[in-house]
C-alpha positions, -999 to +999 in steps of 0.1 A: +895+190+288+911+216+309+924+233+277+888+237+265+877+254+297+896+286+289+880+291+254+854+318+251+823+311+230+810+347+226+818+379+208+842+405+221+830+441+224+851+451+194+837+423+172+801+433+182+808+470+174+823+461+140+793+440+132+769+468+144+788+493+122+785+470+092+747+466+097+743+504+101+763+509+068+742+484+049+710+499+062+721+535+052+729+523+017+696+503+014+671+530+025+676+554-005+673+524-029+642+513-012+626+547-013+633+549-051+617+515-055+586+527-036+583+559-058+587+538-089+560+514-077+536+543-069+540+556-105+534+522-119+503+518-098+489+552-107+496+545-144+477+512-142+448+528-124+445+554-151+448+528-179+420+507-162+398+538-159+403+549-195+397+514-208+366+510-186+352+544-199+358+535-235+341+501-231+312+516-211+306+544-237+301+518-264+279+494-244+258+521-227+256+542-259+262+575-240+293+597-236+315+585-207+340+608-190+371+602-170+370+635-151+394+650-125+369+678-118+395+705-110+424+700-136+445+681-110+447+644-119+468+638-088+438+646-067+419+617-081+393+611-109+359+598-115+345+577-144+308+584-151+282+583-178+275+618-189+238+614-199+232+651-204+265+655-223+276+687-205+311+673-194+303+677-157+290+652-133+254+659-123+233+643-096+217+611-110+245+603-135+259+568-128+295+568-114+312+537-128+345+541-109+363+565-086+400+567-078+411+588-048+441+611-043+475+598-053+505+596-028+523+628-019+549+638-044+533+619-073+522+643-100+499+636-130+496+663-156+476+664-188+483+686-218+456+711-229+431+686-245+431+663-215+438+687-187+404+681-171+388+651-187+389+624-213+356+620-230+346+588-249+317+589-274+293+560-280+316+549-309+346+545-285+364+576-298+376+606-279+362+641-284+357+673-265+322+680-252+320+706-281+326+678-305+361+689-313+390+665-318+405+653-285+439+636-283+464+642-256+490+630-232+489+623-195+524+625-179+531+608-146+562+617-126+575+621-091+584+655-076+620+645-070+626+638-107+646+607-099+621+581-112+614+573-149+585+594-163+555+575-176+533+589-204+498+577-215+491+589-250+455+590-261+447+591-298+415+605-313+404+570-320+404+564-283+433+541-283+458+543-255+496+539-258+520+541-229+556+551-230+584+552-204+609+580-205+641+589-186+639+601-150+627+638-148+599+661-140+565+665-156 
């Protein structure tokens, strides 16, 4: 029993410092991976919100028998958008027109860009097709990316029939 009395049951200072250094190393390696995961999740969430909005607009245009717009108001999809029934068919939200859905600003660094036909809005006709307010053909692509360019780019391609197709590209900028 006397031999057991001299055995220490704790860590030495050196063992504690080595363990602390290992923990610090693991944390420093994990934080960049975690931030990339968060940016990827933000893009996926924004993409899903746009898909839901576009599908809701298409369905509402057919059931309500009026044009329905998914409109960003100022050509900046990243600032948010609104889905509404455009009863007077002027491609602008006016007092009294029912708002079916609103999505607020996206997280900092997340960018959503539309090419020329869908830069400001996507308009669904009562037949579920897309067209400009002038009646011209409307098909386009909404591109979602992160400012750092390290996350896979997502694209939502809208055909003139109103169908939506999504694609995933390599990491890059919008």
